[in-house]
Every structure is written in C-alpha cells, then in structure tokens.
C-alpha positions in Angstrom: -4.5 31.7 -120.5 -3.9 28.0 -119.7 -4.7 25.8 -122.8 -4.2 21.8 -123.1 -4.0 19.9 -126.6 -3.5 16.9 -128.4 -0.7 16.7 -131.2 -0.5 13.7 -133.4 2.9 12.3 -134.0 4.3 9.3 -136.8 6.7 7.2 -135.6 9.6 5.0 -137.1 7.5 1.8 -137.8 4.5 3.8 -139.9 2.5 3.6 -136.5 1.0 6.9 -134.7 1.3 8.5 -130.9 -0.6 11.1 -129.3 1.0 13.9 -127.1 -0.4 15.2 -124.9 0.9 19.4 -124.5 0.1 21.8 -121.8 1.0 25.7 -121.2 0.8 26.9 -117.9 0.1 30.9 -119.5 -0.9 32.2 -122.5 1.5 32.1 -125.6 4.3 33.5 -124.8 4.6 30.7 -121.8 6.6 27.3 -122.9 4.6 23.9 -124.0 5.2 21.6 -121.1 4.8 17.9 -122.1 1.9 15.8 -120.7 2.6 12.2 -122.0 2.7 10.1 -124.9 -0.1 7.3 -125.8 -0.6 5.0 -128.5 -4.4 5.3 -128.4 -6.5 8.6 -128.9 -8.4 7.7 -125.7 -5.9 7.7 -123.7 -4.2 10.9 -124.5 -7.9 12.2 -124.5 -8.0 10.8 -120.3 -4.3 12.4 -120.1 -5.7 15.9 -121.2 -9.3 15.8 -119.5 -7.0 15.4 -116.5 -4.6 18.1 -116.9 -7.4 20.6 -117.9 -9.2 20.0 -114.1 -5.7 20.1 -112.8 -4.7 24.0 -114.7 -8.8 24.9 -113.8 -8.4 24.3 -110.0 -5.2 26.1 -110.2 -2.8 23.3 -110.0 0.2 22.6 -111.8 0.0 19.3 -112.9 2.3 16.2 -111.2 3.0 15.0 -114.7 5.9 13.0 -112.9 3.3 11.6 -110.2 1.4 10.2 -113.3 3.4 8.8 -116.1 4.4 5.7 -116.7 6.4 3.9 -114.4 9.5 3.2 -115.9 9.6 0.2 -117.9 11.7 -2.8 -116.9 15.4 -4.0 -119.2 15.7 -6.9 -121.4 17.5 -9.7 -120.6 20.1 -8.5 -122.8 20.7 -5.2 -121.0 21.0 -6.7 -118.0 23.2 -9.4 -118.7 25.4 -6.7 -120.6 25.4 -4.9 -117.5 26.5 -7.8 -115.1 28.9 -8.7 -117.4 30.7 -5.1 -117.2 30.5 -5.2 -113.5 32.0 -8.8 -112.7 35.5 -6.9 -113.3 36.5 -9.8 -110.9 36.6 -13.0 -112.8 39.4 -14.2 -115.5 38.9 -14.5 -119.5 38.0 -18.1 -119.4 35.1 -17.9 -116.4 33.9 -14.3 -119.2 33.9 -16.1 -122.3 31.7 -18.6 -120.1 29.2 -16.4 -119.1 28.9 -14.8 -122.6 28.4 -18.5 -124.1 26.0 -19.4 -121.4 24.3 -16.3 -122.6 23.7 -17.0 -126.0 22.1 -20.4 -124.7 19.7 -18.4 -123.3 18.5 -16.7 -126.8 15.2 -17.0 -126.9 14.8 -14.8 -123.1 16.8 -11.9 -124.3 14.5 -9.6 -125.8 12.2 -10.0 -123.3 11.8 -7.6 -120.3 13.1 -9.0 -116.7 9.7 -8.3 -114.9 8.3 -10.7 -118.1 10.3 -13.7 -117.5 9.0 -16.0 -115.3 9.9 -19.2 -113.9 7.7 -21.8 -116.7 10.1 -19.3 -118.7 13.5 -20.3 -118.0 11.8 -24.1 -117.8 10.6 -23.6 -121.1 14.5 -22.8 -121.9 15.5 -26.1 -120.1 13.7 -28.4 -122.1 14.3 -27.0 -125.3 18.1 -27.3 -124.3 17.5 -30.9 -123.2 15.9 -31.6 -126.8 18.2 -29.9 -128.9 21.0 -32.3 -126.8 22.6 -30.3 -124.3 24.1 -31.9 -121.7 22.9 -31.6 -117.9 26.1 -29.7 -116.9 25.7 -27.1 -120.2 22.3 -26.6 -118.9 22.9 -26.1 -115.3 25.6 -23.8 -116.5 23.0 -21.7 -118.5 20.4 -21.5 -115.4 23.4 -20.3 -113.2 24.0 -17.5 -115.3 20.7 -16.5 -115.5 20.3 -16.5 -111.8 23.5 -14.4 -111.5 22.0 -11.8 -113.5 18.4 -11.6 -112.2 20.4 -11.5 -108.7 22.4 -8.3 -110.2 18.9 -6.6 -111.5 17.4 -7.1 -108.2 14.3 -9.1 -109.2 12.5 -10.9 -106.6 11.7 -13.9 -106.7 14.2 -15.3 -109.2 12.9 -17.0 -111.3 15.8 -19.0 -112.4 15.8 -20.0 -108.9 12.6 -21.6 -108.3 13.5 -25.5 -107.5 9.5 -26.5 -107.8 9.7 -25.3 -111.5 13.1 -25.3 -112.9 14.4 -28.6 -112.5 17.4 -29.7 -114.7 17.2 -33.2 -117.2 18.7 -36.3 -115.5 21.9 -37.5 -116.8 23.2 -40.7 -116.1 27.2 -40.1 -116.2 29.0 -42.9 -117.8 31.6 -44.6 -115.0 35.2 -43.7 -115.3 37.6 -47.1 -115.6 41.2 -45.5 -115.3 43.5 -47.6 -117.1 45.7 -50.4 -115.3 48.9 -50.1 -115.3 49.4 -52.8 -118.7 47.5 -50.7 -120.3 49.6 -47.6 -119.9 52.8 -49.5 -120.8 51.4 -50.7 -124.2 50.5 -46.7 -125.2 53.9 -46.0 -124.1 55.6 -48.2 -125.6 53.6 -46.5 -129.5 53.6 -43.1 -128.6 56.2 -41.0 -130.2 59.3 -39.8 -128.0 58.1 -36.1 -127.4 54.8 -37.5 -125.7 56.6 -40.3 -123.7 58.2 -38.4 -120.7 54.5 -36.6 -120.6 52.3 -39.2 -120.4 54.6 -40.5 -117.2 54.6 -37.6 -115.4 50.4 -37.3 -115.6 50.5 -40.9 -114.5 53.2 -40.1 -111.6 51.4 -36.7 -110.5 48.1 -36.5 -111.4 48.3 -33.5 -113.0 45.4 -31.1 -115.3 46.8 -31.5 -118.8 46.6 -28.3 -119.0 49.4 -27.8 -115.6 51.8 -29.5 -117.4 51.3 -27.7 -121.0 51.7 -24.5 -119.1 54.9 -25.6 -117.2 58.1 -23.4 -117.7 61.5 -23.6 -116.7 60.9 -21.3 -114.3 58.6 -23.2 -112.1 61.1 -25.9 -111.4 62.3 -26.3 -108.5 65.4 -28.6 -108.7 67.7 -28.5 -105.5 63.8 -29.8 -103.6 62.9 -32.5 -106.7 59.9 -30.3 -107.4 58.2 -27.8 -109.6 55.5 -25.2 -109.2 51.9 -25.1 -110.5 51.4 -21.5 -110.9 48.1 -19.7 -109.7 47.3 -18.3 -113.1 47.3 -21.5 -114.5 45.9 -23.6 -112.2 42.4 -24.1 -112.1 41.3 -23.4 -108.4 43.2 -19.9 -108.9 45.9 -21.6 -106.0 49.7 -22.4 -106.7 50.7 -25.1 -105.8 54.4 -27.3 -105.6 54.2 -30.6 -107.2 57.0 -33.6 -105.9 58.0 -35.7 -108.3 59.6 -39.1 -108.9 63.1 -38.4 -109.0 63.8 -40.3 -111.9 61.0 -38.9 -113.4 62.7 -35.1 -112.6 66.3 -36.0 -113.8 64.4 -37.1 -117.2 62.8 -33.6 -117.6 65.6 -32.1 -116.6 67.6 -33.6 -119.8 65.2 -32.2 -121.5 67.1 -29.0 -121.9 70.4 -27.9 -121.6 71.0 -25.4 -118.4 71.9 -22.8 -120.6 68.7 -22.7 -122.6 66.3 -23.2 -119.8 65.0 -19.8 -120.1 62.4 -19.1 -117.2 59.9 -18.4 -119.8 60.7 -21.0 -122.0 57.8 -24.2 -121.8 59.6 -27.4 -120.6 57.6 -29.9 -123.0 57.7 -27.3 -126.2 56.1 -29.6 -128.6 53.4 -31.3 -126.7 50.0 -29.3 -126.2 46.3 -31.2 -124.7 44.8 -31.4 -128.1 48.1 -33.2 -129.3 48.5 -35.8 -126.5 45.1 -36.5 -126.1 45.3 -37.6 -130.0 48.0 -39.0 -129.4 47.3 -41.1 -126.4 44.0 -41.9 -128.3 45.8 -43.5 -131.3 47.9 -45.2 -129.3 45.1 -46.8 -127.5 43.8 -47.8 -130.9 46.8 -49.2 -131.9 47.3 -51.6 -128.9 44.3 -52.5 -128.8 43.4 -51.3 -125.4 40.6 -49.4 -124.2 40.7 -45.7 -124.4 41.7 -43.2 -122.2 42.6 -39.5 -122.0 45.2 -37.5 -120.3 42.4 -36.5 -117.7 41.9 -40.5 -117.0 45.6 -40.4 -115.3 44.3 -38.0 -112.8 41.8 -40.4 -111.7 44.4 -43.5 -111.4 46.6 -42.1 -109.6 43.9 -40.4 -106.9 42.5 -43.5 -106.7 46.0 -45.4 -106.3 46.6 -42.5 -103.6 43.4 -43.1 -101.6 44.4 -46.9 -101.9 48.0 -46.4 -100.2 46.4 -44.6 -97.5 46.9 -41.0 -98.3 44.6 -38.3 -96.2 42.6 -36.9 -97.9 43.7 -33.6 -97.5 47.0 -34.4 -99.0 45.5 -35.7 -102.4 43.4 -32.5 -102.6 47.1 -30.4 -101.7 48.9 -32.6 -103.8 46.3 -32.5 -106.8 44.7 -29.3 -106.4 41.5 -30.8 -105.5 40.1 -27.8 -103.0 36.7 -29.6 -102.4 37.5 -33.0 -100.7 33.9 -34.2 -101.2 34.7 -34.3 -105.3 38.0 -35.4 -104.7 36.6 -38.4 -102.9 32.9 -38.7 -104.7 34.1 -38.1 -108.2 38.2 -39.1 -108.5 37.8 -42.2 -106.7 37.4 -45.6 -108.4 37.6 -49.6 -107.9 40.5 -50.4 -110.3 41.0 -53.4 -112.4 44.8 -53.1 -111.6 46.1 -51.2 -108.5 49.7 -51.6 -109.9 52.3 -48.7 -109.9 54.8 -48.1 -113.2 58.4 -49.1 -113.0 59.2 -45.7 -114.5 62.8 -46.1 -114.4 62.7 -49.3 -116.6 60.4 -47.0 -119.1 62.5 -44.7 -119.3 66.1 -46.1 -119.8 
C-alpha cells in the first residue's frame, strides 16, 4: 500500500537535511522524491500533505509545490552575459572583466537579492577607494547590462534616484602652444621628432600613429589610412597629411623595404613617446603635455579656422560631434601654427 517517510541525510558542510520519500504502491514500487528541507518541521509538513494526497488516491503534484528555482548569483549571470557578448572586441571584453572585478562585493549575491541600495553602497565604497568618476560609471554600466541580460526588472543599477555617481571636477586641459611644442621638439631624440609633428598636424590618436603601416600609405594622394581595426570608433578613415611631413615620412624607409605590414614608426610606441615628451617638457621648463594634448590643440585650431564640425569629426575620427565641440575645443593661449618645413630642415 502507499507510504511516505522522512530520511535524514548529512551534508558536506556537516549540517543535516531531511528528505521526504513516498511510494504509490507496496514495496515493489519505486520510491519517489518528495522534497528536501533544512528542518524536520518543514519535512513533516510536506509528509502530511503527501499522505493526504495518497489517502485521496491522488498522485502528489510535488512539482507544483516545490520551492521555486533560486536566481543565479551575479557572478554566474555575469559569466553567461560575457559568453554571449560575441559582438565585442578583445579590448571591450577586457574592459567588461575589469568592471566586474570592481563589483566583487556583489558577485556572491543572488540577483533577486541585489537592490538599488546595494549598488549605491558599491558606488560609495569605490569612491572611498579613490576610483575616478569615469571608472565608477563604467562599473555601474556593466552591472546594468548584466541585469538587463538576466531579465531583472526593475534594474537596480539603472535607478537614477538611489544610484548617483560622485561629483568630479575635471581638470581644465590647456593644449600646448606652438612655442612649447618647438621647445620640446628640439630636445627629443630623432626617432620621436617626426611623430610629434605628425600628431600636431593631424590630431591622430597616438595608438593610431603607433599602428600605422606602410600598407596604409597612399603616396599618390599624400594621405594614409587609419584602419577600422585600429580606430577607436571602429570606422576607418583617410587622413590628409601636409606634403612636407608626408615626404619626411617617406624618407624614413627605402621604397624596396616598405612592406605592407611593416610599421612606419618602428621604434616608437605610445608609452615611449609619452615618456620622451614628458622628460623634454621638464628639461625645457615648459608645462607638461601628452601626445593626446596635441589632438586637443589640432581640433581647437581647426575650429578657429572655421572648419565645420562635420569635417573636423571626419578628419580626427570623432563620431559624436557634441563631444568634439564640448571636450576638444579650448581657448588657446597661442593660435600660431608650427613651421613644419623649417623644423624638419
């Protein structure tokens, strides 16, 4: 005849759980699982319910009364989300991993246990640790994408009432003057002089300059290509170069040795150029500036020259023209252009 009973079972951590088993018939029938509980009282409640169902000659619908599946932890959901992001580049995937590492205090919590107040507490702890506003913003953005992927509504990371980013006053960028660039140019090693002038003339990103190969040069039109695999926006573009600078670049390597995959500035890396400029600034007694500050200088000069924003964005590879206008244009202390021919000679 049908029967139901409770079986205690030890767990790996030394605790005890109580399993409820039952049969629909005599000993010849297979025992069925009726649930597992942390306390004997819960197990007895389930046992009594199953006994009542058996007495009424019904098969207990244990699946209908079983505990709902628990939500995954943030770490588990983040792992699934990262595996699904086959659309991002390697650099973006690395940025996602870094942001999730900063969210370590929340990783072991289940998604249904994380509230907006927890995300706000994370923002506060990151701010106390000295993280910049932009770093915290990226962390919250990645968390929001993970919650969206898991279907959590409302999304606690998108709560604009409770989750606020810390205030941060960005330092004002002061692009170098022509006099300062000339002073640094005279103190740089020969390998870094032409890259400095190219950055000043084109407004390229230093990473784009570092990755430039001879296969990117269009000698007939005096321009070169920034490949979409290198460009920050993911879109390639052609960069017009002053003839005197383009000729100086061609003189770096004999025509027979200009292999398509060979770098134009072989001895120059972004870090080395940045360090060389910093040391030259110190030696010349001028305010420190970075290679990226030359991009600020070029965009500002183009704006003062009356070049439309669309043309400026196309030239420097900036998709958001509002960012170009608000971030890269400055009141210059000196609006003079460099005499590239005189410097090269």
